[in-house]
N, C-alpha and C positions, 0 to 999 in steps of 0.2 A: 528152780531155774527154766528159763525158757529152752526151746530146743532150736538149733541150728538149722536154719534152713538154708537150701540150697542156694546159690544165684540166679539159676534158670528159672525156681520158683516164685522168688521177688520179683524178676524182669517179667513174668508171664502174670503174675496180678497187678504188677503196674500198667502192664497192657491191657489186662481188661477194667481195672479202674478207670482208665485215659478213656479207653472206649464207650465206657456207661457215660463218663462224663460229658463226652462230645455226644451223644445220644440224647441226652438230657437238655443240653444247649440248645440240638435243633430242634428238639420239640417245643421246649419253652419260646423258642422264637417263631414258629409257627402258629403257636395257640394265641394268638394277637384278638381283639375284637373282630368278629366278621362286621360288624356293621358300620365300623370306623370309614370304607372306603364307599360306603353308599350304598342301597340296595339296588338292586337291577330294576329293569325296565318293566311295568306289570306287564301280564300277559296281553298280547294283543297290541303291544305297543313296542315299536323299537325306534332306538337313535337316530336322527336323520342320517343319509349317507354321507361320504367326503365330498363336497362340491353342492349338496342339496342344501337350499335354504330350511330353515326349522319354521315351523309354523308360524304364521303372523311377521315373520322377516319376509323382505324383497329379496330378489335375487341380488347375485352380482352384477352390476353394471345398471341397475334398475333404481330411480330414486323412490325413496318413502312416499313420496306424496300419489303415486302410480296406483298403490293398494291402497287408498285410504278412501 
């Protein structure tokens, strides 16, 4: 016959199991594929700053015919 355990021991085991489950869920949520968001810009290249036109695009207020 199994030995009875105290309520405090049962609660401690339940809390430990809950913490382990939360830790596993957090690790699983953060372990997604790293390339899904796209790769960073290659070395020496960076994204254009906010307000600056990208290469080959006219600036705000300028028509495309000026740059051709």
